N, C-alpha and C positions, 0 to 999 in steps of 0.2 A: 271542860268539853267532853263528850262521851258518844258513845254508839249504841243504840237501843235496837233490840230485838224482840218480838213477842213479850213486850213488858219488862224485859230483863235488860238492866243498863250496864254496858262493860267501859270503864274509864281507865282501867289498869289492867294490863295482862302480864303474868310472871311466866317464863319458861325456865324451866331447872335443868341445867346441863348444857355446858357449851363443847360438846364433842363433834361428832359426826353431823347430827341432825339437828340440834337444839338451834344454833345459829341460822340455819336455813328457815326453820319454824318462826323464830323471831324476826327474820327478814320479811317474811311474808306477811305476820301480823303488822310491823311497822309501814310496809308499803300500802296497806289496805284500810288501816285504822288511824294511822298518823293524821291524815286530813281532818279526822272527826276529834282531834286533839287526845286520842288514847296514848298512853305511855306502855312501853314494854321494857320489861327488866328481865336480864339473862344473868342467872347466877350460877355459879360453880364453884366447888371448894379448892380447885386449882387454878393459881393465878396464870399458868403458862397456858391452860386451855381457854381462859377468858380472853387473853390477849391474841391468841390464835383466833377465835371465833369472831372477834371484833375485827380483826384485818381482813379475814376472808369476806367478811360482810361488806367491809368499805371497798374491797377489791370488785366485788360482785356489782355493788352499786356504781361504780366508777365505770365498770365495763358495759353495763347498762346505758349509761350516759353516752359512752364512745359509739355504741352501735345505734343509737336514736331510739331505744326503745323505752327510755325514761329521761324526763326533762330534768335539767339541773336542779331545779327549786325542788322537785319531788324527791330527787335523791338525798337532796341536803336534808329535806324535812323527816325522811324515813330514817335515815342515819342520826339525826339528833333524837327522834323519839326512842332510840333504845339506850338503856343504862346497863353498861357491863359491869358485873361486880362479883367478888367473893361473899360479900355480906348477905347472909340472908335475911336480915332485918329489912333490907330494900324491898322484899316483896309484901310486907305490910299493907293493907288496903286494896289488894290485888283481887280483882272480881272473876278472874279466871286463872287458873294454873295448869299449865300442861308440863308435866315431868317428862324429859327425854334423856334420862340417865342409861347407864349401860342396864342389859338385860338380865338383872339380878333379881330375885324376889326379895331377899333380905335387903338389899340397898333400896329398892323401892318403898318398902314398908317402912324403913328408917327414914327416908325423905318425907314421905307422907305424914309421919308422927311429928316432924318438925314443922311442916307446912301447915297442918293444921291448927297449931297453937299461934300462927303468925297471921293469918288471914281471917276475914269476917265471917260469921257463922253462915251467911249465905253464897258464899263463894263456891264456884264450881271447881271440882278437882279432877283433872284428868290425866291420863297417863298415855303417853305415845308409845306403849308397848307393841311389839309385832307379833307376840304370841300369846303372852300370859293372859288368862280370864280376869277379868276385873273383881270377879269374888274373892280371888286370890291376892291380888295387889293391895285391895282396899280392906281386907278382912279386920285391921285393926282401927279403922275410922269410926267415929262414934255415929255421923250422920252419913250413911252410904247412899242416901237418896240423891246426894249432890255428886257423886262420882261416876265415871264413865272412862273406857278407852277411847281414845282417838288415834288412829294408826295412819300416820303420813307415809308418804312413798317417795323415793328419791327421783329427782331433787327437790326437796319439800317446798321450796318457793315458788317452783314451776309446775310440778306435777298436780294435777287438779284433783286427784282421788285422795279422799280421807274415809277410812271405815271408822264408823261410829258404833261403839260396843257397850250397850248399856248392860249392866250386871242386874241380877235378880231383885235387888233393891233399890235401883235407880229410878227416881221419880219420872213418870212419863213426860211431865211438862219440861225436865231438863233435857232428856232424849230430844224432844220436838225443838227445843231452843237450839241445841247444838246442830242438828239438821238444818234448821233455816239458817242460823248464824254463818254457818260454813259456807252455805250458798250464798248470802249476801256478800261475803268477802271474796268469792271467786273460786271457791272449791266446789267440788261434786262429791258431797257426803253421801256415803252408802250405810243403811242401817244393816248390822250384822248381829245376830244372837251370838250370846257367849259361848264360845268353844276354842280350844288351844288352837292358835294358828289363823282364826278367824276364817275368812272366806279366800283371800288372794294369795297369801303366803304357802299354804299347802300347794298350790298350782305352781308357784315359781319353785319351791324347793323341790316339788315332785318331778317337774320337767327336768331338772338338773340330775335327780335320782335315775330316771328314765335314760337320760344320756349317759351317765356314769356306767350304768348297768350295760348298755350297748358296747362301750369300750373295754368292760371287764370280761365281756362275752366274747371279745374279739370280731366282732362285727365290723368295727372300723376304728380308725385312730382318734385321738382327742381332736384334732383338725378336722377331720373328716366327720364326725358325729357333730361336731360344733357348727360346722357349715349347713350339712344336710338338715339338722334341726332347725338351724335359722330359718332356712327357706320354707321346710313344712310347716312350721308354726308362725310364719310371717314376723319373726322377731326382728329387731333393729340389729342386735348383736347375739351370737350363739350362747347356750347356757353356760358353757365353761368361759368364754371371754367376759359374761356378765359378773361370773364370781369372782374373777381375778379384779375388774373395775370396782366392785363393791366391797371386795375384802370380806365376802361373805362364808368363808370357809367354816369357820368356827361356829357362827350361830346358826348356819345350815346343818352342820354337823349334829349339834344339839337339838335343834328342831325338828329334825327326820327322825331322832330317836324317841323323841316324845310324840310325835305323829303317830307312830307305829302302835303306841300303847292307846292312844286315845281316838284315833280316827279309823286306821285299817293297818294290818300286820304288814302289808306290802312296804309302808313307809320304815326306812332305817337308814342308817349312814352307811353308804358302801364302803368297802376296805379302802379303795382308792382315795375318798375324801378323807378317811381316818389319817392316812399316812401323809397326805397333804397339810392337815392340821398339825402332825406331829412334826413334819419338817419345815413348815412355814413356807413353803415355796409356791409359785404360782402355777396354774395349769399351762401346758406347753401349746399355746393357740397360736395361730397364724400372725406373721408380723403385720405392719400397717399395710404394706402395698402387695403383700403376699396372696395369690390366688390359690385357692384349694380345690382341685379337680376331684370330684367323687363319682366312680362307675355307676353308671345308671341302675344296675341290679341292687348295688349296695345302698344307694340313694334312696330306693323304693323300699327296701326293709328297714332303714332307719327311719323314714318318713311313718311308714305303717306304725312302728312301734311308738314313735313319739306321739302320733295322733291318736292311737289307742289308748296311751296312758292318759293324754290329755283330756280327751272326751270322758273318760272313765273318772277321773279326778273331779272335773266339773260337775257331772252329773251327779257324784257322791255328795258333793257340797249341798246341791239342792234337795237330793234324798233326805239329807240331815235336818233340813227345815231351818238352816241359820241364815241362808239368802235365798233371794227369788231369782228365777232365771233372768228377768231383765237387768236386776242389780248386778248379777254376778256377770254377766256378759259384758255390761258397760264398763265395770269394774276393771276386769281383767283386761279389755281392750285399751283402756286409758292408763291404767297404773303400771302394766307390763309392757305396754305398746305392741301387742301381738293381735293375731287373729281372734275375734271374740268367739268362744267355744260353741254356743248354741247356733248362731248364725253360720258358723262354719260348718256344724253337724249338718245344718240344712242345705248347705251347698253341695256338700259331699253325699248326702242323702242319709236321712236318719237310720235306715235299714244298714246302710254300708257302715255308719258309724258304730252301730250295735256290733257289726262283725268285727271290726276292729277291737273294741274293746274285749269282746270275747275271746278272741284270738290272744289277745295280749293277757288276759286273765288266766287263760289254760297255762301258758308259759312262766307266769309269775304268781305264785302260791301268796295268799293273803290279799290278792285284789280284787275288789268287789267290782261286780256288774250291777250298776245301779237300776232301782226299779223305775224310775222315771224315764230312763232311756228305753227299757223294755217296754214299757206301756206305749210310749210314744211310738216306737218302730212297729207295734201292732197295729197301730190306727192307720199306717201307710201315709202319715201327713207329717209336713214339717213342724217343728216346734212354733209357737206362737210368741215371739220376742216381742215385749211391749215397748213402745217408744211413747206412747200417750199415757199419761197417769192421772186418777182422779183422787183427790181428797176431798172429802166433805167438812166443811168448818160451819158446824151448826146446820142452818137451812140453805147454805150457798156451797155449789160444788166448785171446786179450784181444780180445774183440767191444766196440766203442764205438758208440754211438748219438750222430749229429752235426748237429744242426740248432740252431744258435746263435742265430739270428734269433728261434726260438720255443722257446728253452729246451728243445731236444731232445724236442719234443712228438710223441706217436705218430700217425701218418698211415697209412693204408691201406698206403701203400708202404714205409713202415718197418717195420710188423707183418710185411709180406711178405718183406721183406729179412732181419728177423729169424729168421724160421723158415727160409729158405734156408740162411743161415749156420750156424745151430745143426744142420741136417739133415746138412750138409756135415762138421761138427766130429763128429758122432755117427759118421760113416763113415770118419773118418780114423784110422787105426791109430797114427799118431804121436803123437796127442794124448791125454794122460790126462783132461783136463776143461777148463773155461773160466772166464774172469772176464767179467761182462757190467758195464759202466759207462757213464757219460755223459761227453760231452766237456764239459771246462769245470770250473769251480768253483762254478757257482751251482745248477746243476740235473742230477740224473740224469736224470730225464724229468718234465717239467712236467705231463703229463697227454695226453690225448687232443686231438686236432685238432677244436677245436668246430666250426669251418667245415664240415668234412665232415659231423658230426654234424647240423648245422643242416640240409644239404642232402639229407638222406635222405627220400624222399618218402613212404614208409610204414612201419607196423611190421614188415612182412615184410622191408623192405630193412634196418630196425635191428636186427632179429634176425640176419639174414645177416650184417650188418656185425659184430656182437659174436660170432658163431660163427666167421668168419673170423679175427678177433684172437685169439680163443681158441688157435687154432692155433698161434700162436707161443709162447703161455704153455705148452701142452700139449707142443709140442716140447721145450722148455726142460726142463719137469718131469720128463718121461719118456726123458730123454737116455740115459741109462745109464752117465753120467759126472758126477761132481761139477760144478756151475755155482754160482760163489760171486758175488752181487751187490755190486759195490764201488761204494756209493752216495755219490757225489761232491757231492751235493748234496740240494735237495728233490726229493720224489717224491710227485706228487699224481695221485689218479686211476689211470689207467692204467700210469702209471710205479710206483705202490706194488704195482699188481696183477701187473706183469711180474716185479717184484722177488720177489713172494710166490711165484712159480712156481720161483724158484731154490732149490737145496739149502739155501744159507746166505746171510744178508744180513749186511754190514758197513757201517758208515757213517763218515764224517769227523766228528771228535769236535766237540762243541758246537754243534751246528745247533739253532738254537731253534725254527725252522719247518722242519719236516723231512718227516714223512710224513702223508698225510689223502685221505679220500675224499670230496671236495667236490662230488660229483655232483648231489647232492640241492640244492645252490644253483642249479643249472642246469634244475632241473625234470626229471631222470632219474635213473636209480639206476645202480650199477656193472654192466659188461657183459663184463669181462675175468676174472672171478672173485673179485671184492673182497669180494661177499657170501658167498662160499663159504670161500675161503682165509684172510681174516683171522681169523674164529671159530674155525678149526681151528687157525691157528698161536697166537692168544693168549687163547681162550677166548670163549666168546659175550658174556659179560656184560662183557668189557673191549671187545669189538668194537663193542657195540651203541650207545653214545652216539658212538664216532668216525664209524660210518658213517650214524646218524641226525643227528647234529647239523652233521656236515661240516667241523668245526674241525681244524686240524692238530696234531700233537703233536711234541715235541723228540726229537732223537736220544737223549737221556737218558732220557726217558720209554719210548720205544721198545726200548731196551736193558733197562728195569725190566720190561716187558711180555713179553719173549722175542721180540720181532719182528725185533731184530737181535741178532747173536751178541756184536759187538766195536763200541766206538767207537775209531777208529784217529786217534793225532795226527800222524802223517806221511802217506805217499804211500799212499792207501787203495787204488789199484790194486797196488802193489808187495805189500801185505800179502794182497790177493785172490789173488794168484799163489802165495804162500806157502801159503797155506790149502787151495787146490786140491790142490796137491803133496801135502799134509800127509793131507788125507782120501783120496785116490786111495792113498797109502802104508798107510792104515788108520791113521795116528797121531791122528788126530781123527774122532770119531763124531759126526755131526752129527744134531739132531733130524730124524725123519721125519714129514711132515705126516700126520695121521689122515686115511684115505681112505674110511672108512666113515660111516654118521651119527654124530653127535655130540651129547652130552647138551644139553638144555635147561633152564636154572635154573628153579626155581620162581617166582621173582621176578627181574626185570631192573631195572637203574638206570632212574629217571625222566630224561628228555632234554627240555631247555628247546626246543622248535623255533622259538621267535620267530616270525618271518615267513616261515618255510620253508613249502612247500605240504603241507596234510594230506592229499591227494589222493597225491601222489608218497609220501609217507612211508607210507600205507597198503601200497602196491605193494613199497617196500622191505622192510617188516617181513614181509610174505608171502615175499619174496625169501628173506630171511635164516632165518625159522623153517620154511619149507617146504623150503629146502635142507639144513638141520641135520637133518631126517629123512630125507633122501636121501643116496646115497653122493655122493662127491665129483664123480664123473664125471656123475652125473645131475643134481645140484645145479647144476653149469655149465651144462648145457642148460636147466634150469629158470630160471635166472638170466636166461638171453638171453630166454626168453618172456616173463618179467616186465618185462624192460627194454623189449620190443616194445610190451607193452601201454600204457607210458607215453605211446606216439605219440598215443593215441586222447584224451589229455587236453588241456585248454587251457592247464594249468600247464607243460607241456613247452615249446611254442611261446613261451610268453611268457619262459620261463627262458633258452632258447637265444637268442632274439632280443635279449633285454636284455644278455646275456654279449657278443653280436656287435657291438652298438651301443655298449654302455658299460664294458666289462670287467669284471673280477671284483670291483672294490670296490663297484658301485652294487646293492643288493639288488633282485632281481626283485619287481615288485608281483603275487605269486601270487593267485589268485583260489579256490584250493581245488576246483578242478573239473577 
């Protein structure tokens, strides 16, 4: 058995190194590839390291089962798929090698010299280096076209980010494979050009440097700076606490010194860090239940310095050309679990962000004021941070929605970018059609951005919001070219509504929780066409309980109802591309959505509303039945009007507030008013 992506088959994976991160990389491979029959080998020359890595992995699998995150059979399968060994001969036949040894150039070269002799000529050779350029690591490899760096983040089995760094000799098809392969197994790969430190670590280490300098300058204690920096940057833990947790003093000490030579002179190992490395002692951070009070004036000074350094570092990385604004923003947000740099600059104001960077640079020699920030501030406009991406695969445009932190939820920005992308596709004579999909493996689109909805001040704003979102749906529906929605995971609310605007829908096979219109649980009704397109695609009788009950259906049920055309066992995106071409060539004739009024059955199924709002249900029923009597175009406008009327109810506020406070699992205490 094997796992195939973009024509390349993986049947065996080798991980070199059973230290801090190698076992976690192997665990992620096993959890995602073992069901396809792929074996993972972990090799380390030290038996003690092999034993420790195996024990840690078994403990993590057992804990996942205990917490209900993994079924016992899946845990057993993953554990049995990993071979732990000190024998390098066991990696023979591996199709993909990930080296995860110590950050030592000579050691890495020696390892790959040995690996190169053992694996097939077509096997991919990758290094989980955190800093070193692929040109350095793979300098001695005969065929460097099959090499690249793949940088994981702690904890590697759960952190979704992987930086993919091709070298100057890496074949484009190898880079393309790695990006798609990692997405298919649940990671969020970010392509980064080759430079020491890549795109994320200079920010992680630079944040620590900025914090250490504040302590050395006497602005605050380690505890005070740690806490104030945590709040300013939206970190889970402060920079000193992070250094203690990761044991990162030695590698950060070295990384900062090299970054000073290769990025900008401001980077260097501060005296306090050098002393900690020498002493081998942790930073004196706050205890588990200790609360640190920081005086307001001191907090502002620390926050300004931390933000000034952060914004400057992020903008310098974009200035250098190694990463884009969209990629860096989402990588930092998810890899380091902190406020995304460019969206945060937009929140504070780009002009204010530039002031903070300039102020920091004036007081810290060698710190750059990046041109990308200067230029953007001069426009008086925020940065355009992309969430919707287009990749042309020959004559087919593939449009991907990427907001992994919120399962690709639709915001006003996403809807605007969707409309813009599809307008451009419609005008592009080279493109015969498009595939619309979501990033990752869990969700196509999880729904609307509820925080945006909750902030709408009145019914008029809610109607305008709905009509604005309908522009994207209508642009897709009326493109004049086929659009296949490759539904790679669940599609709730606005996600299903966007999908229903497409020419055809296909889904990954076996999704038990697939599509649904859960708006009624939030005290609202659909606003992007759910009450109009769902009855037209599957019939009013079938749509009635889905819309009124708010419960999702499976992909198998969606296929039975005709909502989707296929369940796909392999790569749903690739199948989508095939179908677009087939439709464009006239080889496949998709159903067309009825655009006129539709029949209302004499009897409709009973729906158990449980605790759902009767007030909202009455509005929903009117939207469905009133829309059925109208044309699709008229019905969409009517739906927006009905959605606006929800704003006058008590139950809308109750539902939205409940979701914001408690999430989707706690039922709202509706009062039916």
